[in-house]
C-alpha positions in Angstrom: -5.5 11.7 -2.6 -6.4 15.1 -3.3 -3.0 16.6 -3.8 -2.6 13.7 -6.2 -6.4 14.6 -7.7 -6.0 18.1 -7.7 -2.2 18.1 -9.7 -4.0 15.5 -12.1 -6.6 18.7 -12.5 -4.8 21.2 -13.5 -3.9 22.0 -17.5 -0.8 20.3 -18.3 1.6 22.7 -20.1 4.4 22.5 -21.7 6.5 24.4 -19.3 5.2 21.6 -15.8 4.6 19.1 -18.1 8.6 17.4 -17.3 7.4 18.4 -13.7 4.3 16.9 -13.5 5.9 13.5 -15.3 8.4 13.4 -12.6 6.0 13.7 -9.8 3.3 11.6 -10.8 5.6 9.1 -11.6 7.6 8.8 -8.0 3.9 8.4 -6.4 3.0 5.3 -8.7 6.3 3.5 -8.2 6.0 4.5 -4.3 2.9 5.0 -3.0 1.6 1.9 -0.6 -2.1 3.3 -1.3 -3.5 1.6 -4.3 -6.0 4.1 -4.9 -3.7 6.9 -4.9 -1.3 5.2 -7.8 -4.3 4.9 -9.4 -4.6 8.7 -9.9 -1.3 9.0 -10.3 -1.7 6.4 -13.2 -4.7 8.6 -14.9 -2.7 11.8 -14.6 0.2 10.4 -16.4 -2.0 8.6 -19.0 -2.4 13.1 -19.9 0.6 12.9 -20.4 2.3 12.7 -24.2 5.8 12.6 -22.9 8.5 9.7 -23.5 10.1 10.8 -19.5 6.7 7.7 -18.5 7.6 4.9 -20.6 10.2 4.0 -17.5 7.8 4.5 -14.7 5.4 2.3 -16.6 7.5 -0.3 -17.8 8.4 -0.5 -13.3 4.3 -0.5 -12.8 3.6 -2.9 -15.1 6.2 -5.0 -13.9 6.5 -4.3 -10.6 3.2 -2.9 -9.3 0.8 -5.1 -6.5 -2.1 -3.9 -8.1 -3.3 -6.0 -11.6 -5.5 -2.9 -12.6 -2.4 -0.7 -12.6 -0.4 -3.8 -14.3 -2.9 -4.0 -16.9 -3.5 -0.2 -17.8 0.7 0.1 -17.9 1.5 -3.0 -20.2 -2.1 -1.0 -22.4 -0.2 2.2 -22.5 3.4 0.9 -23.1 1.4 -1.2 -26.6 0.2 1.7 -27.5 3.5 3.4 -26.8 5.3 1.1 -29.3 2.7 0.9 -31.7 0.8 3.6 -31.7 -3.0 3.4 -33.8 -3.1 6.0 -36.6 -6.8 7.6 -37.2 
């Protein structure tokens, strides 16, 4: 849990964005602890990167946590239909 929180707290620079998205996506899809998956999701929600869409889609379909399923769906909806300011 501490490692995921540390990863989600570092400033997201272009040079680490892809790697961070990949790591957090793996945690979201593979960790058995829902609290850790939620932290990974929070970190992914800070990353504006198309590479997170597959992880979000899989989480929406397959995650055992209804919270994560709902949040992944919301995030995917926003990706497909961005709101104009």
